[in-house]
N, C-alpha and C positions, 0 to 999 in steps of 0.2 A: 353471970351471964355467958351462955354459950357463944363463942364467936367462930367464924369460919375464916381460915387463911385464904387469902387473895391469891396465893401461888408465888407472890414476891415478898420475901422476908422482910424487907426494908419497908415496905408499904405496911405489912401487918405491925411493925414496931409504930408507924406513924399513927395507926388506928387503935393503939393500946392492946394489939393482940389478934386484930382481924375485924371482920364485919359481923355484927350481931345477927344471930340466926333469925330469919323471918323479916329482916329488913328489905326494903326495896331503895336501891341506891341509885341516883342518877349519875352517868358517866358523861360528863359534858366536855364540850371543846370544839374547835375547828378541825377541819380534815387534816390528817398527817400529823397529828400531835400525839398518837400513840394508843388511842382508846380502843381500838380492836384488838392490839397486842395484848393489853392489860385483861380484856374480856377472855381472851384465849387461856392466858395464865389461870384466871378465876375458874373456867370451865375444865381445865386439864386437872388442876388441884382437886377438883372434886371426883374426877375419875379416879385418881391416886387414892383418895379417901373412902371410895365406895359409895359416894353420894349418886343420886340420880341426877343427870346432867341433859338439860334441853337448851339447844343453841338455836334462836330464830335469826337469820341473816336476809335483811331486807335490801342490802345494796351491793352485794356480792353473792355469786353461786354458792350451793354447797360445796361444789368441787374446788372453788377459789379459797374458802374459809379451811377445808382439810388440808389443802396444799399448804396455805400459809402457816397452818398449826405444825406441819411436819417440818418446816424451815427452822422451827425453834426446837425441835426436838421433842415435839408433842404429837404422839400417834392417835390422834383423835380419829382416823379412819378404822384403825383396828377396835377402838372403843366403840363405835359405831355398830362394826360387825359383830362384836360380842354382846351387844345390846345393853352397853352401859351407858350409852349416850346416843341422843337423836338429834339430828340437825334438820332443821325446819327450813326450807328454801322458800323465801317469800319473793325472790326476784324473778325466777323463771316462771314460777306457777303452772307447772306441767300437770295436766289433768289425769295422767297415768301415775303420778308419783304420789303415795299415800302421805307422805311428809313434806306437802308443797301447799302454800298458800296461793289460792286464785285471786284473792283480792285484799286490799289494805284495810280490812274492817276489823275494828276492836274485839268484836263478839267471835268472828272467825278465829282471831289470833287466840283469845281464851280457850274456844272450843278445841283447838288443835293442840294447845299447850297440855289441857288437862288431859285429852286422850294420849298423849306422848307419856305422861306421868303414870297413867293407868298401864300402859305398856311396859314401862320400865320397872313397875312394881312399887310397893310401899316403902316408905323411908325419907330420910332427908334429902331434899331436893335443891338444886342450883338451876337457875334460869338467867340466860343471856338474851337480851332483846337489842339486836343491833341493825337498825336503831328504832327507837320509838318515833323519832321525828317524822319517819315515812308515812306514818298512819295519820297525821294531820296536816300535811304539807298544803294540800288545798283547802283546809279549813282550820288555820291556826288558832281560831277562838276556841276551839274544842279541845285544846291540849289538856287542860286541867280536868275536865269532865273524862276524857279518855283515860287519862293517867290514874285518876281515882277510881274508876270502874275496874282496870286492870289490877291495881293494887288491892282493892276489896275482895276480889273474887279470889285471885291466886294466894292471898295471905291465909286462907283457910287450907291450903294444900301443901303447907310447910315448904314452900318455896322461899329461898333468898335470892333476890333479884337485883341484876345489873341491868338498868335500862339506859341505853345510850342516847343522848340528845346532841344533835349536830348544832353547831353554832356556825354563823356565816363568816366566812374569810373577811368581806369588807367591814363588817359592823362588830364582830366578835360577840354576837347576840344570837339567842336561840329562834329557831323557827316557830314561833308560838310558845308563850310562856304557860307553865303549868306544872310540869313533871317537878321543877325544881321546888315547889311550894308542897307538894303532894309527897315527895321522897322522904325517906329517913334519913339520908345521907346525901351529900353532893361531893363527888370527887372530880375537880377541875382540871382539864389538861390544858396547855398553853403553849406557844411558841412564839419566839422572837429570833431575829436575825442579829447575830454579834459578830462584828468583824467579817461580814460576808459570808458566815457560816449559820446555818439553821440550828437553833438549840431548842430543846423541849423541856417542859417543866410540868410539874402537878402540885396541887395543893388541896387539902381536904377543908372544903369550905363548910361543911355541915356534916356531922354524925351525931345522931341522937344517943344520949345515954353513954357517951363516949369522951373521955378527956383526951381528945386527939391533938396531936402536933398542929400548930398554927403556921408554920414555916413553909415557904414555897422551896421545893426540891427540884433541882436539875436531873433529867432523866436522858437515857439514850436507847436505841434499840440495836441490839447486837445480833447479827446472823449466828444461828446456832444456839443462841441463849435466850433471847427476848428481851423484856424490859428490863433494864438495869437502872437502879438509882444512883447517881454519881454524888449526891450529898445537898444539904442546904445551899440555896442559890446565894444568900447573902445579899439580894438586891432589894431595894426599897422602890416605892413608886417614883421617887425623883430619879432613879438610876435608869429608868426605863423611859421617862417622858422628858427629861432635860438634856440639853447638850453639856459636854463635860465642863466647858468654860462657863457655863451658866451655874454649874454646880459648885465649881471652885469658888466663884465670887460670892455664892450664898454662904458657904462655908467660912469664907474670910471675914465677911460682915457679921457671922455670929460670933466668931472668934473675937473681934474687936468689941463686941456688945459684952461678952462675957468680961473681958479686959476691964472696960469701963466700969461694970458692976462690982 
């Protein structure tokens, strides 16, 4: 099976070599967890490997995405000038801009993505949609239908897709369920506060045809570098949900039980 590098070697190892070609992978999580930085790595790796790269941004302007990429040493702006990549701006929706979405309509999204692919030429392609959630915020019940439509059409055009799904800060749940069921893979980004410091994590919850690592990994974002994997978190559900004193009592009770047996 041919796999595409994510641009982060440690994540490639978690995925047994990378993302299988032609897959649609949901990149899920709350704001500020590192989803966009991960997507930038994926897009930039495509530029370096000669893939056709299309990046759709719905919650930041094109200028913001290009500036953020340059912060991590990724010259996407030059790639755009050299027609190696196209960044489609769905936030500002300028009528004079040929690579701009005027409405958050899935059919218009597919139409402009295919137009970009024709512009870039034949060959293996990478697509980032950051985020898909924007297309169903006012009609969350349509999430699965829209996701299926996008996957069905774009799969014929040799795209490997990262589709971001935003999760709410308050509930840690998606704005409309559907893309997770349709997707071939799910890479979940999370965040917790430990000792008054924000820490970020990722876990591969699903990746078809892949013997992926099931552990949660702590990550960070470094200026000039991008997303860095620090290693397995070593945390369990009890570590996240229970106070230290309660955990200690549970462990003591378990040890006493084992001694009796």
